[in-house]
KOLRO-779669 format. One line per field, with one value per atom (N, C-alpha, C): atom name; x, y, z. Coordinates in nm, 2 decimals. Example, Ala and Ser with C-alpha at 12.3 -4.5 7.8 and 13.67 -1.06 7.14 Angstrom:
BEGIN
atom	(N	CA	C	N	CA	C) $
c1	(1.32	1.23	1.32	1.28	1.37	1.29) $
c2	(-0.57	-0.45	-0.33	-0.22	-0.11	0.00) $
c3	(0.78	0.78	0.78	0.71	0.71	0.79) $
This chain:
BEGIN
atom	(N	CA	C	N	CA	C	N	CA	C	N	CA	C	N	CA	C	N	CA	C	N	CA	C	N	CA	C	N	CA	C	N	CA	C	N	CA	C	N	CA	C	N	CA	C	N	CA	C	N	CA	C	N	CA	C	N	CA	C	N	CA	C	N	CA	C	N	CA	C	N	CA	C	N	CA	C	N	CA	C	N	CA	C	N	CA	C	N	CA	C	N	CA	C	N	CA	C	N	CA	C	N	CA	C	N	CA	C	N	CA	C	N	CA	C	N	CA	C	N	CA	C	N	CA	C	N	CA	C	N	CA	C	N	CA	C	N	CA	C	N	CA	C	N	CA	C	N	CA	C	N	CA	C	N	CA	C	N	CA	C	N	CA	C	N	CA	C	N	CA	C	N	CA	C	N	CA	C	N	CA	C	N	CA	C	N	CA	C	N	CA	C	N	CA	C	N	CA	C	N	CA	C) $
c1	(0.09	0.00	0.09	0.07	0.15	0.12	0.20	0.19	0.06	0.02	-0.10	-0.22	-0.22	-0.33	-0.35	-0.24	-0.24	-0.29	-0.25	-0.30	-0.45	-0.50	-0.64	-0.72	-0.67	-0.74	-0.74	-0.63	-0.62	-0.72	-0.72	-0.81	-0.96	-0.99	-1.12	-1.17	-1.08	-1.12	-1.14	-1.06	-1.07	-1.20	-1.24	-1.37	-1.48	-1.47	-1.57	-1.58	-1.47	-1.47	-1.52	-1.51	-1.56	-1.71	-1.78	-1.92	-1.95	-2.07	-2.11	-2.17	-2.13	-2.19	-2.20	-2.09	-2.09	-2.02	-2.06	-2.00	-1.86	-1.79	-1.65	-1.63	-1.53	-1.50	-1.50	-1.44	-1.43	-1.57	-1.67	-1.80	-1.89	-1.84	-1.92	-1.91	-2.02	-2.01	-1.91	-1.86	-1.76	-1.81	-1.93	-1.98	-1.97	-1.99	-1.98	-1.84	-1.75	-1.61	-1.56	-1.60	-1.56	-1.61	-1.72	-1.77	-1.68	-1.63	-1.54	-1.40	-1.36	-1.23	-1.24	-1.35	-1.36	-1.35	-1.42	-1.40	-1.25	-1.18	-1.04	-0.96	-0.99	-0.92	-0.94	-1.06	-1.09	-1.02	-1.02	-0.95	-0.80	-0.74	-0.60	-0.56	-0.65	-0.63	-0.64	-0.74	-0.75	-0.63	-0.58	-0.46	-0.34	-0.33	-0.22	-0.23	-0.35	-0.37	-0.34	-0.38	-0.34	-0.19	-0.12	0.02	0.09	0.04	0.09	0.07	-0.04	-0.07	0.02	0.04	0.13	0.27	0.32	0.45	0.47	0.37	0.37	0.38	0.31	0.30	0.43	0.51	0.63	0.74) $
c2	(-0.12	0.00	0.12	0.22	0.33	0.43	0.53	0.63	0.71	0.76	0.84	0.75	0.63	0.54	0.52	0.50	0.48	0.60	0.72	0.85	0.86	0.83	0.84	0.74	0.62	0.52	0.56	0.62	0.66	0.78	0.88	0.99	0.95	0.86	0.81	0.74	0.65	0.58	0.68	0.78	0.88	0.96	1.00	1.06	0.97	0.84	0.75	0.73	0.71	0.68	0.80	0.92	1.04	1.04	0.96	0.95	0.87	0.90	0.83	0.69	0.59	0.46	0.40	0.39	0.32	0.19	0.09	-0.04	-0.03	-0.14	-0.15	-0.12	-0.04	0.00	-0.13	-0.23	-0.35	-0.42	-0.39	-0.45	-0.36	-0.24	-0.16	-0.20	-0.17	-0.20	-0.11	-0.16	-0.09	0.05	0.06	0.20	0.30	0.26	0.36	0.39	0.29	0.32	0.42	0.39	0.48	0.62	0.64	0.78	0.85	0.78	0.84	0.85	0.77	0.79	0.91	0.94	1.06	1.18	1.18	1.29	1.31	1.20	1.21	1.26	1.22	1.28	1.43	1.47	1.61	1.69	1.63	1.70	1.71	1.60	1.60	1.70	1.71	1.81	1.95	1.98	2.11	2.15	2.05	2.08	2.11	2.04	2.06	2.20	2.24	2.38	2.49	2.46	2.55	2.57	2.45	2.45	2.53	2.51	2.58	2.74	2.78	2.92	2.98	2.90	2.95	2.96	2.87	2.87	2.99	3.02	3.13	3.26	3.27	3.39	3.42	3.32	3.33	3.40) $
c3	(0.00	0.00	0.00	-0.09	-0.10	0.01	0.03	0.14	0.13	0.01	-0.01	0.03	-0.02	0.01	0.16	0.22	0.37	0.44	0.39	0.45	0.43	0.31	0.28	0.37	0.39	0.47	0.62	0.66	0.80	0.83	0.74	0.76	0.75	0.65	0.64	0.76	0.82	0.94	1.06	1.06	1.17	1.16	1.04	1.02	1.06	1.02	1.05	1.20	1.26	1.41	1.49	1.43	1.50	1.52	1.45	1.47	1.60	1.65	1.77	1.74	1.82	1.81	1.67	1.61	1.48	1.49	1.40	1.41	1.36	1.37	1.33	1.18	1.15	1.01	0.92	0.96	0.88	0.85	0.93	0.90	0.81	0.78	0.69	0.55	0.47	0.33	0.25	0.14	0.07	0.02	-0.02	-0.06	0.05	0.17	0.28	0.31	0.30	0.32	0.21	0.09	-0.02	0.00	0.06	0.09	0.18	0.29	0.38	0.32	0.23	0.16	0.08	0.02	-0.06	0.03	0.14	0.24	0.27	0.29	0.33	0.21	0.09	-0.03	-0.04	-0.01	-0.02	0.09	0.21	0.32	0.30	0.25	0.22	0.11	0.00	-0.10	-0.05	0.03	0.09	0.18	0.25	0.33	0.24	0.13	0.04	-0.02	-0.05	-0.11	0.00	0.12	0.23	0.25	0.25	0.26	0.15	0.03	-0.09	-0.07	-0.03	0.00	0.10	0.21	0.32	0.26	0.19	0.13	0.03	-0.04	-0.14	-0.06	0.05	0.13	0.20	0.22	0.31	0.23) $
């Protein structure tokens, strides 16, 4: 598993686990996991954009 994929999976699980009273990640259907992976991709992309803006401003 490459580093970006690991990051996406970690962030997706973190978002998922932040919900109250959810079943184990491994028991969820793939379509739901993919929804959280997309949230993670979006968050990682936004963070990258923010970092780029900060570097440009420095």
